[in-house]
N, C-alpha and C positions, 0 to 999 in steps of 0.2 A: 545475558548468558555469561557464566564465568569464562575468562579468557582462555583457559587451558582445556576446555571441553570441546571435543571434536564430534561432529555429527556425520554418520555414514548411513547410506541406504543400500541394503543388500537384497538380492532376489532369492537367495538360497541359504539355508543354515549350514551348507557345506563350507561357507566362508567364515564360520566361527566355530570354535571347538565346543563340544558338549560341556566341558568343564567350565569354560568362561560363561556360556549362556546360562547354565544351571545355577551360577552364583546369583543370578537375578530372580530366580523362580520363586514360586510359592511353596513354602515348606510343607503345606498341607494339601497340595494339589498336583497330581502327577501330570495333568494336561498342560502345565506350564513348562514341562521339561523339554529339552532339546530332542530327546528320543521320540516324543510324541509328534512334535511338529515335523521333524525330519522324516519320520516314517510316512507321514502324509505326502511329503514331497516325493520320496523315493518310489512310492507306489502309484504316483500320478493321480492321487485323489484330489490334490490341489495342483494348480499350475495352468499352463497355456490352454490345454484342451478342456478346462473346466471353467466355472464362473468364479472361482476363487484364485486370484492372482496374488501370490505372496510378495510382500515388499517390506522387509523388516527394517525398522528405524532404530538405530543404535547410537548411544552416546558413550564416549570414552573420556576419562580424565587422566591425570598423572598417575593415579593408582591402578587404573585398568578399566574394565567395563563398568559403566555407571548406571545405565538404565536402557530399556528397550521397549518398543511397542510391536507386537505381532500384528502387522497391518496387512489388509487385503483389499484389493480393488474388486468390487463385486458387481456382477452384471445381471443379477436377479436377487431374490430374497430367500432362496431355498437353503435349508441347512442351518438356519440362524435361531429359530425358536423364539424370537422377539418379533412379532408379526407387524409388518409395516406396509402390507399390500394396499391398504386404504390410502396411505400417504402417496404411494406410487400412482394410484388412480387419481388422486387430487392433482398431482403434478401433470399427468397426462391430460386431464380435463381442462387444464389452464395453459396448455401448449408448452409445457416444460418437460425436461428430461430428468427423470429420477435416477436413471442408471447411465453410467457407472456411479457408484457411491463408494465411500471408504468405510472399512470395518476393522475394529480392533476386537479380536475374539479368539476363542479356541474353536476351530472349524468343526461343525456338526455336533457340538458338545455343549448343551445347555447346563453348565455347572458353574456355581459361584466360585469366585477366587480372584486372585491378583491378575489383572490384565495390564496394569502399568508396571512392568517388570523392573525391578530395581534392587540394588545392593541393600543389605540390612541397615546401613547408616544413611540411606537416601530416602526421603519421604516422597509420597505421591506428588505433592506440590512441587518439590524440587525437580523430580523427573519430568513433570509436565512443563515446567518453566524452560527446560532446555530442548525438549523434543517437540512440543506442540506447535510453537510458532513456525518452524520450518515445514512441519507436516501440513498445517493449515494453508500456508502460503502456496506450497506445491500443489495441494489438492485443488485449491481454487483456480490456480493457473491452468491446470490440466482438465478443468471442466467437471470435476466431481460435484454432485449435488450437495454432499454433506459428509460428515464423519460421525460414526456411531460406535460407541463402546458398549459391549454386551456382557451381562452377568458379572457386574463389578462387585468388589467390596464396597460397603457403604462409604468408607473413608475416601475411596477413589471417586465415587459419584459426587461427594461434597467438594472435593478438590476440583473436579471438572466444572461444577457450578460456578466456581470463582473465575473460570476461564470462559464463561458465557454459554456453557452447555446446559441443556434442560434435562432434568432427571425423569425417567420413566420407572414407575414401580409396578412390577407384576408379582406373581407369587408361585411358590412351589411347596412341596410337602417333604419335610426332612425328619428322620428319626433322630432323637436325642437320647444319649445314654445318661440316665439320671442316677448313676451309681449302681446299676443292676448287677447282681451276682450270677444270674442264670436267666434262661428264657422263662422259666416258671416264675421267677421273681418279677420279670417284666410283665407277665400276664397279670400279676397281682395288682398292677397299676390300672387295670381296666375295670370298667363297670361290669357287673356279673354277666349280663346277657352277651356282651361282645366277647368276654373271656371264654365262655362256654362255646361260642361259635368257632373261635380260633382253634380251640382244642379239638373240636370235631373235624375241622378242616385238615388239621395235621394228622389226626388219626385215620382219616379216609385215605390219605396218601400211603401210610404204613400198611393198612389192610389191603390195598390194591397191589402190593408187592413191589412198589417203586422204592428204590434206594437212592438217596441223595449223597453224592460224593463231593467233597470240597478238595480242589486241587489248586496249588499255588506254586509260583516259581518254577523250579526245574521238574516238578512233578507233572507239569502240563506238557503233553506230547503234541506233535503236529496233527495227529489223528483227532485229538480233542479239539484243536482249533478248527480243523475241517468241519467237525460237527457244529461248533458254534457258528462258523460262517454260514453253513447251510441253514441253520435255524434263523439266523439274522436276515438272510436274503428272503427266506420264505415269509417271515413276519412283515418285512418291508413291502414285498410284492402284494401281500393281502391288504395292507392298511394304507400305505403311503406311495406306492409306485416304486420307482427304481431306487435301490440303495445307494448311499453316498460312498460307502467303503467297498473296496474290492478284496479278493482273496490275497493278493500280494501284500496289502496292508497288514492283514492278520498274521501272515508269515513273518514280516519284518518286525512287527511289534513284539512277537514272541521271541525273536532273536535278540532284539535290542533292549527289551524292557520287561523280561519275564519276572524279575524280582518284584515288580509292582502289580502283577496280574493275579487275580483270584477267579476261578471258575467254580460254579455250582452245577454239577451235571446230574441229571436224573437217569437212572438205569432200571430197566425192567427186562427180565429174562435174558440178560447178557447184552442187551442193546441199549445204546444211548438214545433216549427218546426226547430229551429236552435239556435246556440249561441256560445259564446266564453268564455274561462276560462282565467282570468287575475290575476296577483298579483301586489301589490303596496308596496312601502316602501319609506320613505323620500319624495323626489320630483320626483320619477321615477315610471312609470307604465310599466308593462311587459305583452304583449299579448302572450299566449302560445298555447292554443288548440282551434280548430274551427271544427264545423261540422253542417250538416243540414240533415233533413229527406228526402229532395228531392231538386232538383235544382230550385231556385228562382232567377230571374235576379237581380243582384247587391246586394243580401243579404250578400254575403261574404264581399263586400266592406263596407257595413253599419255596420256589427257586428265587423269586424276586424279592421277597420280604422276610419270611420266617427264618430260612437257613442263613441268609446274610446277617440278620439281627443276632441270631445265636452266635455266629462267628464273631461279630463285632463285640458282643458282650464278653466272650471268652478271651478276646485279644485286646481288650481295653480301648476300642475305638470310641470316640466321643460323638461323632456325627456319621450318619449314613444317608447319603443323597441317592435316591433310587430312581431318578429320572424326572422327566418334565411333567407328566400328567399326574392326576391326583386323587379323585374321589375314593378309589379303592385303597390308596395309601392312607388317607386320612382316617378311614374306618378301621385301620389296622395299626394305629399308633404313630402316625406321622403328622404332627401339627403343621399348620400353614405358616410359612415364613415369607417375608418380603424378599424380592430380588430386584436388583437395580441395574439400569442401563442409562447411558447418557448420549445425547443427540445434539448435533449442531448442523443446521441447514444454512447454506450460503444465501439463498434467495430470501430477501427480507420479508416479503408478504407471506410466503410459505412458512417461514420460520415462526412468524407471529401466530399464524393459524394453528400450527402444530403445538406451540407452547400453550395456547389456550386449551387445546384438547388435553394435553398432558396434565395441566393443573387440575382440571375436572376429574380426569382419570385417577390421579394420585389420591384425591380425597375419597373417591369411591373404593379404590383398592384397599386403602388403609382400614376403612370401615368394614369391608368384606372380610379381611383377615381377622379382625377382632371378633366379628360375629361368628365366623367359622369356628374359631378356637373355643368360643364359649360353649359350643355343642360337642366338644371333643369326647370320644369314648374313654380317654384317659382321665382318671379322677383328678390327678394333680394338675393337669393342663387346664381343665375346666375350672377348678378352684382358683388357680392362678389368674385365669381370665376374669373371673368374677371380681377379684380384688383389683386387678390392674385396670379393668375397663369401666369401673363404676363412675 
């Protein structure tokens, strides 16, 4: 470690300014911002009464902030979206404790992006060289079963491999802007059958009298956020149980971070009947939460896919990440892409067993991504796949 670098461990982002923290963030990812992490703290979505206990590791040199890891002590595996329940069962069956464990991640947010936060002139390897040794030593001394980095940039996963971590490959479905000039131009990239289907789905929404509004920044009212929160909680209660975020979070994020928010709201007869909560930064758009007051045919596709894609094309966004799940996205122009996480288990035998599993899983996942994209409804994606995967 360079002589002039100091390491600090803080339990709240109140101890560092947004300006200093954001110097380390991802220029294409709003979830790396101080405003996002601090809103989770202020709303008590993370902290002592939850299974997410923040403990941010910071490095500082003679210039100022050098690098940071948004680290959490976790007491379960909920809200992570990289599923390791079988690993926890393996530990339990062998008389070992899997929890607590250490996690570097954006809480409740399965989006790719920089997790080893660092200044522009600091590489992932340089940041790890100063932050990882004290983090690993402390985690082992305090009885954590291991450390897990979720939804990394590929460069970060490779840097962690050099530190003894094992890479896990999973996948998501992301829309890519291939220089489209309009939604109609985007539709031209589809095979004819799927193109006709999407046009019919959008036409059904118009004929039903539903109007889609796009609101961003200061156009968004507290009433709009109340609607989004209601839809979000109802969707969670139907599908997954208790929601991770509370109403206070949505209020704080509107106050602190409105310039990065984009809502697509569906209105019918003067009432807001559905909508999506999205964030933007740089050239990327991220779809996060969706819900509706009742079932309306194709409204989910319109709010979650078509309207955001139209917005992305109009505003020159290069990537639209629309969430963790996938088959419906793939059929509507979202190719499969790999996602990366990195894992280090302290117990030698457990680490060896998990490494063998991950090696096999990586081979299967890479082949699955290739095979999936060969059947893409997008003509250019399928042609690219035929050439690339021969």
